[in-house]
N, C-alpha and C positions, 0 to 999 in steps of 0.2 A: 576475434577478441584478443586482448593483450596477453592473457594467460596461455594462449595457444602458441606464442612465440617462444621457441626454445633457444634460438641464437639470433643475435642482432649485432651488426657492426654500425658504428656511428661515425660518419664522415671520415672513414679510414683513409690514411695516406701513407705511402712509403716511397722514399727517395733513395737513390743510390748515386752518390757523387753528382747530384744535380739532375739525374734522370728520374722522372716520376713513373714508377711502375704501377702503383695503385693510387688513384686520384679521386678523393672525396666519395668513397664507396660506402653507401648506407644500404645494408642488406638485411632482410627479415626472413627467417626460416621458420615455418610453422611446424609444430610437433606432428610427427607421424607421416610426413610426406617424403617423397623422393624429389629433391630439389636439385636440378642440374645447373651447372654453370658452364656456358660455352663461349667460344670466341676464337678469333684467329690466333696463330702463334704470336706471342708477345703481348697478348691482351691483358695480362696480369693475373690470370687464374691461379697458377701455382703460387705466386707471391701472396695472393689473398689467403690461400690455404695455409701458407707458412705463418702469416700474421695471426690467423685464428688459432692455430695449434701451438703458438708460442716459439716457433723456431726463429722468427724474426720479430723485432720490436717495431711498432709503427712510428713513423715520423710525427704523425698527428692522428687524433681520433681514438676511439675506444672499441672494445669487443665485450659484449655481454652474453653470458650463457646462463640460462635459467634465472634470469634477472640479476645475476651477479657480475660485477666488473672483473674480467679476467685479464685485462690488458697488462702485459709485462710479466705475467706469471711464467714459470718455467714449463717446458713441454711435459715434464714428468708430472708436475702439479696439475696441469690442465687435463692430462690423461686420467689422473686419479679422480678428477671431478666428473668424468664421464664422457670425454671426447676421445674417440679412437681414430687414428689417422693411418692410412696406407700411403705408399709412395709409388712413383712411376716405376722404380726399380724394386724388385721384391726384397724384403727385409726379413730374412729367416735365418735360423741356425741350420746350415746345410747338412751338417753331419749328425744332427739329432733326428729322431724319427718324427713322423707326423704327430703322433700322440705326445711325445716329449715337448715339441714346440708348443702345442696347444695347452698342455698341462702347466707348463711354466708360466704361460700368460694368465691362466686361472689362478695359479698360486700367488702371482704377484699382487693380486688384490686381497689376499687372505693373510692370516696371522703367521703362516709358515713361510712367508716370502723370503726371509733371510736365513732360514734354518735348513740349509742344504743337506745336513747329515742326520736329520730326523728319521725315525723309523718309517718305513714305507706306508704303514697303516695310517699315519697322520696325513698322507696325501691322497687317500682313497676318494675323499669328496671332490678333490680337484680332478682326479682321473675320471670320475663319473661325469663331471661337468664337461671335461674335454671330449669324452666320447659322444655326449649329446650334441655338442657343437660340430664335431666331425661329421656326424650323421646329417646334421642340418645343411651343411654345405656340399653334401654328396661325395664325401671321401671315405665312407665306410668300406672296410676291406683293405685300406691302405695305411692303417694305423701304425704298422711297424716298419714301414718303408722309410729310409732316410729322405729328408726333404730334397736333397740334391738330385735324386733319381726321378722325381716326378716330372711329367711334362709341364711346360710353362703355365698352361691353363690351370692345372691342378695346384701348382705353386701359388697362383693367384687366389684360388679357393682357400688354400691353407692360410694365406696371409689374412684373408677375411675371417677365417675361423679363429686365428690368434686374436684378432680384434674383438670378436664376439665373446670369447672366453672371459673377458674382463667385464662383461655386462655394461658396455657404454650406452649412453642414451642417444648419442649422436655419432654417426660414422662419417668420416671424411674420406672419400674414395677418390684418389688422384689417378685418373686414367687407368682404371683396372684392366682394360683390354689391351694396353700397350704391350707389344711383343707376343701376344697370344695368337697361335695359329688359327686360321680362319675356321677350321673344323671344330675348334675348342670353344669358340666365342659363344654359340648358342647355350652351351651348358653353363658357362660363367654368367651369362645374362639371366638364365633361369635361377641360378643361385641368388643373385641380387634381387630378382623379382620375388622369390620366396621370403627373403628377409623383409622386404617391403610389405608383403601381404600379411606376414605374421604380426606386424604392427608394434613390435617392442622397441624398435630403433627408428630414429629419423635418419635419413641418408642425404648427405650433401655430396654431389657427384660432379667431378670434372671429367669430361670424355669428349674425344674428337669424332667418334663415329656417330654421325648425326642420325642415321637410321635407328640406332639403338636408343639414343637420347629421346627421340620423338616417340618411341614405343613405350618406354618404361617410366618416363618422368610425369610428375604431377604439375610441377612448376619449372620454368626455365628462365634463368637470368642470362642475358647476353652482355658480355663485356667487350669493349673495343678501346684500344689505346689507354688502358688503365681505368676506364670509367664504365659505369653501367649504361648500356645503350638502351635497353628495354627489358621488360619482363612480362611473362604471361604463360598461358597454357601452350602445349605443343602446337595446337591448331593456330593460335594467335601468332606464335613465333614463325611458323611455316609461311604464313601469309604476309609477314612484315617485310616490306621492301628494304627497310634500313638494315635488317639482318642479312638479306641477300647481298646487298652492296658491301657490307662489312666483310663478307667472305670472298666471293668471286665476282660480284657485280651482276650475278644472275641467280637463278633458283637452284643451280646444280649443287652448291655447297650445302644447302639445307636439306634437299630431298635425296641426294645420293651419297652424301658423306664424303670421306676421303680428304677432309680438310686438315 
């Protein structure tokens, strides 16, 4: 049904000095799902995220969120409308504690966002929200540690907590496993899985680790050379020969990851 669509791109195109990075991409993301976007390096995945989140302006086409045209709006305005975006490189305040990072994000959506010298009692509601989110991502007990001392996997969790603190309706997660030690990956995957199962946020995910994508996704869109190649369930994508050829020419890229 149309009212289930939370995000839609309409014939989206982005050119850089004649190079077409995103080419006529029309994407529909249903509310409440974990929708993954995969594809080889250079397929246009991160460029598409940058167009959706307002970092880049499209050469042509439109982006709609909750039925509203958000094309050309600033990243800040898009974030205030309910789209939270993570990046391949962690984007935290390294010298602030876990709690301070998350509380500031919660505060940014409230009336105290610019009143840095207000009495601490005015911020109690934001601290309570921050503690809830910290628990949700599995960082309880680390509230007073500076962000810089956390293992990379915990920094990724903290970045997700910062996004959740502002109550977005849509999370854009750009390669959340990038740089995460192998031993830390299962805990981060479980964090994303819990968010999905709670059902309060829709997740749009770019990730190279195919074993993870196939395990946690509801819908997968495959991009190749800036265009949508195909879309379907994990089972449908695993069996699609076009996807196999787009990666490595065989089934290794889909079933074993490492692309």
